N, CA, C and O of each residue as an XYZ file, in Angstrom:
276
protein
N      15.080     10.876    -13.496
C      14.963      9.442    -13.587
C      13.534      9.010    -13.492
O      13.141      8.094    -14.215
N      12.725      9.609    -12.647
C      11.365      9.173    -12.451
C      10.511      9.465    -13.665
O       9.508      8.789    -13.894
N      10.904     10.494    -14.470
C      10.177     10.844    -15.631
C      10.452      9.788    -16.788
O       9.785      9.812    -17.823
N      11.428      8.895    -16.575
C      11.801      7.868    -17.551
C      11.057      6.652    -17.336
O      11.212      5.702    -18.103
N      10.252      6.596    -16.348
C       9.518      5.379    -16.071
C       8.592      5.056    -17.180
O       7.879      5.951    -17.635
N       8.540      3.791    -17.678
C       7.651      3.475    -18.834
C       6.304      3.192    -18.240
O       6.056      3.038    -17.044
N       5.434      3.143    -19.292
C       3.959      2.961    -19.117
C       3.657      1.703    -18.311
O       2.862      1.672    -17.372
N       4.399      0.619    -18.785
C       4.119     -0.695    -18.115
C       4.613     -0.656    -16.632
O       4.044     -1.334    -15.776
N       5.600      0.085    -16.362
C       6.103      0.158    -14.971
C       5.041      0.935    -14.088
O       4.726      0.600    -12.946
N       4.542      2.007    -14.772
C       3.458      2.783    -14.027
C       2.324      1.877    -13.776
O       1.790      1.894    -12.667
N       1.879      1.031    -14.767
C       0.727      0.147    -14.557
C       1.046     -0.846    -13.514
O       0.152     -1.178    -12.735
N       2.220     -1.351    -13.416
C       2.662     -2.353    -12.382
C       2.535     -1.722    -10.990
O       2.013     -2.341    -10.063
N       3.037     -0.438    -10.855
C       2.832      0.235     -9.589
C       1.343      0.382     -9.202
O       1.006      0.236     -8.027
N       0.523      0.645    -10.087
C      -0.886      0.763     -9.980
C      -1.487     -0.625     -9.403
O      -2.316     -0.688     -8.495
N      -0.950     -1.672    -10.056
C      -1.420     -3.008     -9.634
C      -1.012     -3.273     -8.172
O      -1.790     -3.819     -7.389
N       0.221     -2.877     -7.823
C       0.680     -3.106     -6.477
C      -0.137     -2.217     -5.499
O      -0.508     -2.659     -4.412
N      -0.397     -1.006     -5.895
C      -1.204     -0.163     -5.001
C      -2.601     -0.814     -4.753
O      -3.101     -0.798     -3.628
N      -3.186     -1.354     -5.760
C      -4.524     -1.880     -5.588
C      -4.360     -3.111     -4.675
O      -5.124     -3.249     -3.720
N      -3.489     -3.921     -4.908
C      -3.210     -5.185     -4.110
C      -3.022     -4.773     -2.676
O      -3.662     -5.349     -1.797
N      -2.131     -3.755     -2.378
C      -1.844     -3.459     -0.965
C      -2.986     -2.740     -0.333
O      -3.142     -2.808      0.886
N      -3.822     -2.030     -1.118
C      -5.051     -1.487     -0.524
C      -6.048     -2.589     -0.088
O      -6.671     -2.523      0.972
N      -6.158     -3.613     -0.977
C      -6.914     -4.784     -0.574
C      -6.411     -5.398      0.725
O      -7.169     -5.662      1.658
N      -5.095     -5.613      0.743
C      -4.541     -6.290      2.025
C      -4.827     -5.481      3.209
O      -5.097     -6.046      4.269
N      -4.788     -4.118      3.114
C      -4.995     -3.161      4.313
C      -6.489     -3.351      4.646
O      -6.830     -3.566      5.809
N      -7.354     -3.277      3.674
C      -8.761     -3.393      3.896
C      -9.117     -4.675      4.696
O      -9.871     -4.677      5.669
N      -8.487     -5.775      4.176
C      -8.802     -7.004      4.879
C      -8.201     -7.094      6.321
O      -8.869     -7.527      7.260
N      -6.927     -6.673      6.453
C      -6.425     -6.563      7.856
C      -7.210     -5.808      8.749
O      -7.373     -6.203      9.904
N      -7.774     -4.639      8.289
C      -8.572     -3.804      9.120
C      -9.840     -4.533      9.572
O     -10.197     -4.582     10.749
N     -10.496     -5.100      8.544
C     -11.749     -5.803      8.761
C     -11.646     -6.993      9.676
O     -12.500     -7.257     10.521
N     -10.532     -7.712      9.459
C     -10.347     -8.888     10.296
C      -9.844     -8.517     11.721
O     -10.080     -9.251     12.681
N      -9.184     -7.424     11.823
C      -8.776     -6.932     13.113
C      -9.821     -6.870     14.226
O      -9.573     -7.164     15.396
N     -10.947     -6.487     13.794
C     -12.127     -6.335     14.749
C     -12.634     -7.741     15.122
O     -13.348     -7.859     16.118
N     -12.315     -8.775     14.404
C     -12.819    -10.052     14.733
C     -11.924    -10.943     15.549
O     -12.366    -11.921     16.151
N     -10.592    -10.571     15.558
C      -9.569    -11.378     16.161
C      -9.519    -11.258     17.632
O      -9.528    -10.151     18.171
N      -9.465    -12.386     18.310
C      -9.387    -12.343     19.746
C      -7.962    -12.643     20.290
O      -7.607    -12.224     21.392
N      -7.170    -13.369     19.496
C      -5.862    -13.768     19.947
C      -5.036    -12.553     19.886
O      -5.012    -11.855     18.873
N      -4.289    -12.254     21.054
C      -3.461    -11.013     21.051
C      -2.265    -11.064     20.141
O      -1.870    -10.038     19.587
N      -1.648    -12.285     19.963
C      -0.552    -12.416     19.040
C      -0.931    -12.155     17.615
O      -0.231    -11.470     16.869
N      -2.114    -12.748     17.237
C      -2.558    -12.571     15.893
C      -2.981    -11.039     15.626
O      -2.777    -10.513     14.532
N      -3.563    -10.380     16.668
C      -3.969     -9.031     16.594
C      -2.712     -8.214     16.340
O      -2.764     -7.299     15.518
N      -1.599     -8.481     16.984
C      -0.369     -7.704     16.910
C       0.184     -7.952     15.471
O       0.734     -7.007     14.904
N       0.085     -9.060     14.891
C       0.616     -9.382     13.522
C      -0.262     -8.545     12.582
O       0.273     -7.847     11.719
N      -1.562     -8.593     12.721
C      -2.401     -7.728     11.805
C      -2.087     -6.257     11.942
O      -1.999     -5.564     10.929
N      -1.915     -5.746     13.152
C      -1.516     -4.335     13.293
C      -0.212     -3.964     12.690
O      -0.044     -2.889     12.114
N       0.709     -4.868     12.829
C       2.013     -4.715     12.107
C       1.931     -4.724     10.630
O       2.617     -3.985      9.923
N       1.027     -5.625     10.160
C       0.783     -5.710      8.726
C       0.057     -4.423      8.214
O       0.360     -3.921      7.132
N      -0.898     -3.915      9.017
C      -1.537     -2.609      8.616
C      -0.582     -1.501      8.600
O      -0.631     -0.708      7.660
N       0.320     -1.348      9.572
C       1.306     -0.278      9.502
C       2.218     -0.418      8.270
O       2.489      0.561      7.574
N       2.661     -1.586      8.028
C       3.545     -1.809      6.818
C       2.875     -1.480      5.591
O       3.474     -0.856      4.715
N       1.590     -1.876      5.445
C       0.748     -1.645      4.231
C       0.499     -0.151      4.035
O       0.498      0.297      2.889
N       0.284      0.668      5.114
C       0.061      1.992      5.026
C       1.303      2.642      4.490
O       1.233      3.442      3.556
N       2.461      2.308      5.073
C       3.800      2.855      4.628
C       3.984      2.632      3.226
O       4.267      3.586      2.502
N       3.847      1.393      2.731
C       4.009      0.993      1.421
C       3.085      1.764      0.373
O       3.521      2.198     -0.694
N       1.805      1.883      0.780
C       0.867      2.628     -0.059
C       1.246      4.047     -0.227
O       1.148      4.586     -1.330
N       1.730      4.754      0.950
C       2.180      6.085      0.850
C       3.433      6.279     -0.036
O       3.588      7.276     -0.742
N       4.309      5.267      0.049
C       5.476      5.345     -0.857
C       5.178      5.201     -2.232
O       5.756      5.940     -3.029
N       4.272      4.269     -2.674
C       3.943      4.113     -4.052
C       3.096      5.345     -4.488
O       3.313      5.839     -5.594
N       2.154      5.857     -3.679
C       1.572      7.035     -4.090
C       2.456      8.260     -4.329
O       2.196      9.073     -5.216
N       3.483      8.367     -3.532
C       4.508      9.346     -3.747
C       5.213      9.253     -5.098
O       5.380     10.233     -5.824
N       5.607      8.043     -5.382
C       6.289      7.697     -6.622
C       5.393      8.042     -7.817
O       5.841      8.631     -8.801
N       4.148      7.669     -7.709
C       3.205      7.913     -8.838
C       2.915      9.408     -8.970
O       2.799      9.910    -10.088
N       2.799     10.111     -7.880
C       2.591     11.534     -7.971
C       3.793     12.167     -8.645
O       3.593     13.013     -9.516
N       4.996     11.828     -8.315
C       6.238     12.395     -8.910
C       6.299     12.047    -10.373
O       6.790     12.823    -11.192
N       5.790     10.858    -10.701
C       5.790     10.389    -12.119
C       4.812     11.241    -13.001
O       5.040     11.466    -14.190
N       3.764     11.673    -12.369
C       2.716     12.486    -13.064
C       2.907     14.026    -12.841
O       2.132     14.856    -13.315
N       3.982     14.334    -12.094
C       4.287     15.735    -11.884
C       3.218     16.478    -10.849
O       2.902     17.663    -10.955
N       2.779     15.684     -9.954
C       1.766     16.217     -8.959
C       2.583     16.557     -7.699
O       3.341     15.719     -7.210
N       2.435     17.741     -7.193
C       3.110     18.239     -6.043
C       2.482     17.608     -4.825
O       1.255     17.505     -4.805
N       3.200     17.173     -3.806
C       2.712     16.554     -2.675
C       2.425     17.646     -1.593
O       1.979     17.322     -0.493
């Protein structure tokens, strides 16, 4: 099924990957500036979610291109 993914779907996954990488970079950068513990927790949760999402998308793209993990 993964080999049946169209080019436009692959490109959309790449767009999502770029966006989530940007989100992660911003969360990490802002995390050092945040003083409020609640906001810091929100940023840390966001970072963890972004990392998981990025890993999942990378895994899908690797399978799509036949790259072993």
